[in-house]
C-alpha positions as CSV (number, residue, x, y, z in Angstrom):
1,X,-97.4,59.0,32.3
2,X,-97.3,62.4,30.9
3,X,-95.2,64.6,33.2
4,X,-97.6,67.5,33.3
5,X,-100.4,65.1,34.4
6,X,-98.5,62.9,36.9
7,X,-95.0,61.7,37.9
8,X,-93.3,59.0,40.2
9,X,-90.6,57.6,42.9
10,X,-88.8,56.3,46.6
11,X,-85.3,55.9,48.9
12,X,-81.6,55.7,50.2
13,X,-78.8,55.0,52.9
14,X,-75.1,54.5,53.4
15,X,-73.7,50.9,53.6
16,X,-71.2,49.1,51.5
17,X,-72.3,45.9,49.7
18,X,-71.0,44.0,46.8
19,X,-73.6,43.7,44.0
20,X,-73.0,45.9,40.9
21,X,-74.3,46.2,37.4
22,X,-74.2,48.3,34.3
23,X,-77.1,49.9,32.6
24,X,-78.4,51.2,29.3
25,X,-81.2,50.9,26.8
26,X,-80.0,47.4,26.0
27,X,-80.5,44.6,28.6
28,X,-78.6,45.4,31.8
29,X,-75.5,43.4,32.4
30,X,-75.3,42.4,36.0
31,X,-72.1,41.6,38.0
32,X,-73.2,40.0,41.2
33,X,-71.9,38.1,44.2
34,X,-73.5,34.9,43.0
35,X,-73.6,35.3,39.3
36,X,-74.3,32.1,37.3
37,X,-75.8,30.3,40.3
38,X,-79.3,29.8,38.8
39,X,-82.5,31.5,39.7
40,X,-82.7,33.7,42.8
41,X,-84.5,32.4,45.8
42,X,-86.6,35.5,45.9
43,X,-87.0,38.5,43.5
44,X,-89.1,41.6,43.5
45,X,-89.9,44.0,40.6
46,X,-91.3,47.5,40.8
47,X,-92.8,48.9,37.6
48,X,-95.1,51.8,36.9
49,X,-97.1,50.6,33.9
50,X,-98.3,54.1,32.9
51,X,-102.1,54.0,32.5
52,X,-102.5,50.3,32.4
53,X,-106.3,50.6,31.7
54,X,-108.3,48.3,29.4
55,X,-110.6,49.5,26.7
56,X,-113.9,49.3,28.7
57,X,-115.1,52.8,29.7
58,X,-118.1,51.6,31.7
59,X,-116.4,51.8,35.1
60,X,-114.4,55.0,34.4
61,X,-116.0,58.1,35.9
62,X,-113.3,60.8,35.7
63,X,-112.7,62.4,32.3
64,X,-109.0,61.8,32.6
65,X,-109.4,58.0,33.2
66,X,-111.8,57.9,30.3
67,X,-109.3,59.5,28.0
68,X,-106.4,57.4,29.1
69,X,-108.1,54.1,28.7
70,X,-106.9,51.9,25.8
71,X,-108.7,53.1,22.7
72,X,-109.8,49.7,21.4
73,X,-109.9,46.0,22.4
74,X,-107.1,45.1,20.0
75,X,-104.8,47.8,21.4
76,X,-105.6,46.7,24.9
77,X,-104.8,43.1,24.0
78,X,-101.5,44.2,22.6
79,X,-100.6,46.1,25.8
80,X,-101.7,43.3,28.1
81,X,-99.7,40.7,26.2
82,X,-96.6,42.9,25.7
83,X,-96.4,43.6,29.5
84,X,-97.0,39.9,30.2
85,X,-94.1,39.0,27.9
86,X,-91.8,41.5,29.6
87,X,-92.6,40.1,33.1
88,X,-92.2,36.6,31.8
89,X,-88.6,37.4,30.8
90,X,-87.5,37.9,34.4
91,X,-90.2,35.8,36.3
92,X,-90.1,37.9,39.5
93,X,-91.4,36.3,42.7
94,X,-93.4,39.5,43.3
95,X,-94.3,42.2,40.8
96,X,-95.3,45.5,42.5
97,X,-97.2,47.5,39.8
98,X,-98.4,51.1,39.8
99,X,-100.8,53.0,37.6
100,X,-103.1,50.0,37.0
101,X,-106.8,50.4,36.7
102,X,-107.6,47.9,39.4
103,X,-107.7,44.2,40.2
104,X,-109.6,43.3,37.0
105,X,-106.8,44.3,34.7
106,X,-104.3,42.5,36.9
107,X,-106.4,39.4,36.5
108,X,-106.3,39.9,32.7
109,X,-102.5,40.1,33.0
110,X,-102.2,36.9,35.1
111,X,-104.4,35.1,32.5
112,X,-102.0,36.2,29.7
113,X,-99.0,35.1,31.8
114,X,-100.6,31.7,32.2
115,X,-101.9,31.3,28.7
116,X,-98.8,32.6,26.8
117,X,-95.9,31.8,29.1
118,X,-97.2,29.0,31.4
119,X,-96.5,31.1,34.5
120,X,-99.0,31.1,37.4
121,X,-99.4,34.3,39.3
122,X,-102.0,35.5,41.7
123,X,-103.2,39.2,41.7
124,X,-103.9,41.4,44.7
125,X,-105.3,44.9,45.0
126,X,-107.3,47.1,47.3
127,X,-109.2,49.9,45.7
128,X,-107.7,53.3,46.6
129,X,-109.3,56.7,46.5
130,X,-107.6,58.6,43.8
131,X,-110.8,59.9,42.1
132,X,-109.0,62.1,39.7
133,X,-106.9,59.5,37.9
134,X,-108.7,56.3,39.1
135,X,-105.3,54.7,39.2
136,X,-104.4,52.1,41.7
137,X,-101.4,49.9,42.7
138,X,-101.3,46.1,42.9
139,X,-99.2,43.0,43.4
140,X,-98.6,39.8,41.4
141,X,-97.1,36.9,43.3
142,X,-96.1,33.4,42.3
143,X,-95.4,30.2,44.3
144,X,-93.7,29.5,46.6
145,X,-94.4,33.0,48.0
146,X,-97.5,33.1,50.1
147,X,-99.5,36.2,50.9
148,X,-100.7,36.2,54.5
149,X,-102.4,39.6,54.7
150,X,-103.2,42.7,52.7
151,X,-103.5,46.1,54.3
152,X,-104.1,49.8,53.7
153,X,-103.3,52.6,56.1
154,X,-105.8,55.3,57.2
155,X,-105.1,58.8,58.3
156,X,-106.9,58.9,61.6
157,X,-108.6,61.9,63.2
158,X,-105.7,62.1,65.7
159,X,-103.1,62.1,62.8
160,X,-105.1,64.8,61.0
161,X,-105.1,67.0,64.1
162,X,-101.3,66.8,64.3
163,X,-101.1,68.4,60.8
164,X,-98.0,66.5,59.7
165,X,-99.6,63.5,57.9
166,X,-101.3,63.2,54.5
167,X,-103.5,60.6,52.8
168,X,-101.7,58.2,50.5
169,X,-104.4,57.5,47.9
170,X,-102.4,54.8,46.1
171,X,-100.7,52.2,48.3
172,X,-100.9,48.6,49.3
173,X,-99.1,46.7,52.1
174,X,-98.8,42.9,52.1
175,X,-97.2,40.4,54.5
176,X,-95.5,37.6,52.6
177,X,-94.0,34.3,53.6
178,X,-90.9,33.1,51.6
179,X,-89.4,29.6,52.1
180,X,-85.8,29.8,53.3
181,X,-84.3,26.4,53.9
182,X,-86.5,24.4,56.3
183,X,-88.3,27.5,57.5
184,X,-89.9,30.7,56.2
185,X,-89.1,34.3,56.5
186,X,-91.8,37.0,56.5
187,X,-91.5,40.2,54.4
188,X,-93.6,43.3,54.7
189,X,-93.9,44.8,51.2
190,X,-95.4,48.2,50.8
191,X,-96.2,49.3,47.2
192,X,-96.7,53.1,46.9
193,X,-97.3,55.8,44.3
194,X,-96.9,59.2,45.8
195,X,-98.0,62.7,44.6
196,X,-96.1,63.9,41.5
197,X,-94.4,67.1,40.5
198,X,-92.0,69.5,42.2
199,X,-95.0,71.4,43.5
200,X,-96.1,68.2,45.3
201,X,-93.0,67.9,47.5
202,X,-94.8,69.2,50.6
203,X,-97.7,66.7,50.1
204,X,-95.2,63.9,49.5
205,X,-93.5,64.8,52.8
206,X,-96.8,64.3,54.6
207,X,-97.5,61.1,52.7
208,X,-94.0,59.8,53.8
209,X,-94.8,60.6,57.4
210,X,-98.0,58.6,57.1
211,X,-96.2,55.6,55.7
212,X,-93.6,55.8,58.5
213,X,-96.5,55.8,61.1
214,X,-98.2,52.8,59.5
215,X,-94.9,50.9,59.2
216,X,-94.5,51.0,63.0
217,X,-97.7,48.9,63.2
218,X,-97.3,46.7,60.1
219,X,-93.7,45.5,60.7
220,X,-94.2,44.1,64.2
221,X,-94.2,40.5,62.8
222,X,-92.2,40.5,59.6
223,X,-88.4,39.9,59.6
224,X,-87.8,42.2,56.6
225,X,-89.2,45.4,55.1
226,X,-89.4,46.5,51.5
227,X,-90.9,49.8,50.5
228,X,-91.0,50.3,46.7
229,X,-92.8,52.0,43.9
230,X,-93.2,55.3,42.2
231,X,-92.2,57.9,44.7
232,X,-92.2,60.8,42.2
233,X,-89.3,62.1,44.2
234,X,-86.9,64.8,42.8
235,X,-84.1,63.3,45.0
236,X,-81.3,61.4,43.4
237,X,-79.9,58.2,44.8
238,X,-77.1,59.0,47.3
239,X,-78.0,62.7,47.3
240,X,-81.1,62.8,49.5
241,X,-81.7,66.1,51.2
242,X,-82.6,66.3,54.9
243,X,-86.3,66.9,55.3
244,X,-87.3,65.5,51.9
245,X,-89.8,62.7,51.5
246,X,-87.0,60.2,50.9
247,X,-85.2,61.3,54.0
248,X,-88.3,60.9,56.1
249,X,-88.9,57.4,54.7
250,X,-85.4,56.2,54.8
251,X,-84.6,57.5,58.3
252,X,-88.0,56.2,59.6
253,X,-88.2,59.6,61.4
254,X,-85.8,58.5,64.1
255,X,-82.2,59.4,65.0
256,X,-81.2,55.7,65.2
257,X,-79.4,54.7,62.0
258,X,-79.9,51.0,62.7
259,X,-83.6,51.1,61.6
260,X,-82.9,53.1,58.4
261,X,-84.1,51.7,55.0
262,X,-81.5,51.3,52.3
263,X,-82.0,52.6,48.7
264,X,-80.8,49.7,46.6
265,X,-80.3,52.0,43.5
266,X,-77.6,53.8,45.5
267,X,-75.7,50.6,45.8
268,X,-75.4,49.8,42.1
269,X,-72.3,50.8,40.2
270,X,-74.5,53.3,38.2
271,X,-76.4,55.0,41.0
272,X,-77.4,57.9,38.7
273,X,-79.2,55.6,36.3
274,X,-82.6,57.1,35.3
275,X,-85.7,55.1,35.8
276,X,-87.9,57.3,33.6
277,X,-88.1,58.6,30.1
278,X,-87.1,62.0,31.3
279,X,-83.3,62.3,31.5
280,X,-81.9,62.0,35.0
281,X,-85.2,61.3,36.8
282,X,-85.2,58.5,39.4
283,X,-88.8,58.5,40.4
284,X,-88.9,54.7,41.0
285,X,-86.9,53.0,43.8
286,X,-86.7,49.9,46.0
287,X,-86.0,50.5,49.7
288,X,-85.2,47.6,52.0
289,X,-84.4,47.0,55.6
290,X,-80.7,46.4,56.5
291,X,-81.6,42.8,57.3
292,X,-81.8,42.0,53.5
293,X,-78.2,43.1,53.0
294,X,-76.5,41.5,56.0
295,X,-76.0,37.8,56.2
296,X,-76.8,36.2,59.6
297,X,-74.0,33.6,59.9
298,X,-76.1,31.6,62.4
299,X,-78.9,30.6,60.0
300,X,-79.9,30.6,56.3
301,X,-81.4,33.9,55.4
302,X,-82.2,36.1,52.4
303,X,-79.4,38.4,51.2
304,X,-79.2,40.7,48.2
305,X,-77.8,39.2,45.1
306,X,-78.3,42.0,42.5
307,X,-80.2,45.1,41.7
308,X,-80.9,46.2,38.1
309,X,-82.8,48.8,36.2
310,X,-84.2,46.9,33.3
311,X,-85.0,49.6,30.7
312,X,-84.8,46.9,28.0
313,X,-88.1,45.5,29.2
314,X,-89.9,48.7,28.6
315,X,-88.1,50.1,25.5
316,X,-89.0,48.7,22.1
317,X,-87.2,49.7,18.9
318,X,-85.4,52.6,20.5
319,X,-86.3,55.1,23.2
320,X,-89.5,57.0,22.4
321,X,-89.3,60.8,22.1
322,X,-91.4,62.5,24.7
323,X,-93.6,64.0,22.0
324,X,-94.3,60.6,20.4
325,X,-94.8,58.8,23.7
326,X,-97.1,61.3,25.4
327,X,-98.9,62.9,22.4
328,X,-99.0,60.2,19.7
329,X,-98.7,57.0,21.7
330,X,-101.3,54.9,19.9
331,X,-100.3,56.3,16.5
332,X,-96.9,54.5,16.8
333,X,-96.3,51.0,15.5
334,X,-96.4,48.1,18.0
335,X,-92.8,47.4,17.3
336,X,-91.6,50.9,18.3
337,X,-94.1,51.8,21.0
338,X,-92.4,51.6,24.5
339,X,-94.5,49.9,27.1
340,X,-94.2,52.6,29.7
341,X,-92.4,55.9,30.4
342,X,-91.0,54.2,33.5
343,X,-88.4,51.4,33.6
344,X,-88.7,48.4,35.9
345,X,-86.3,47.9,38.8
346,X,-85.6,44.3,39.9
347,X,-83.9,43.1,43.1
348,X,-82.8,39.5,43.5
349,X,-82.0,37.7,46.7
350,X,-80.2,34.5,47.6
351,X,-80.4,32.2,50.6
352,X,-77.1,32.2,52.4
């Protein structure tokens, strides 16, 4: 999305693990602990689709949402099918998507995945309250993953009175069940899109504080926690400053390091890899609980296999210039038009 309109990001921690990979505009080459062992037991993608709005303007009320909708049915069909093709290349168990118009466009996307790629996904969304952009976040899931519950947090009057919390207009939490051997493991997935821009740092800090408060309630049942999405952070992986939104989220606002969330991007062999069209920007992240990195020798459990920034899924015919992508997007040919100014991040997990 155009930087002067909006931006993106999330996370980090210090712990040594083995997965590594290399990045670039071409498909990422992954070197992993279990390379060549077939499909992962569980995988999750985070991708900001940058104004994934259909061509219908009937349900758009803000001028910005009206202007950013696809200009015609044909161009919307191209966008829907191209995104479906990109997702089909990696077949994630869960796709956490940002900057979508709502559940209806997610349904169109799952129909394209079924029709064109024989992949069955379910779509989930809860309408947020960003009235300026009308953007939302959503989830796509495929079997054998089961969705037990969907949730959104609310800033209570008590939280408001304390002055340290802020509304998170675009977020969605879900409790998932994932088969692991003869049993299942539960995962709390929180998909977020925080306030953009360097000037929005103070607001992001309050949004992060709200997420930490809600996590204390949501994670009482699940074994694992994943917080991912477009955090619009100005923090780089491995270089998170104390007091920043990423520090608040990752530390869980406690002094106990055992409950910290881990920034998976930090643990690649290219931790400075950008996730956005703008050089050096890492707006998008996947944060996980330590339980998804450490193998429990007493039972089969989910453990990280690999983490990759898949810029190749978004870039078509070479990286768009910022001028072309933001000012002349629909004037470009389908073969050269990038799908988004954000690049997907995909984490894969094995059962060990």
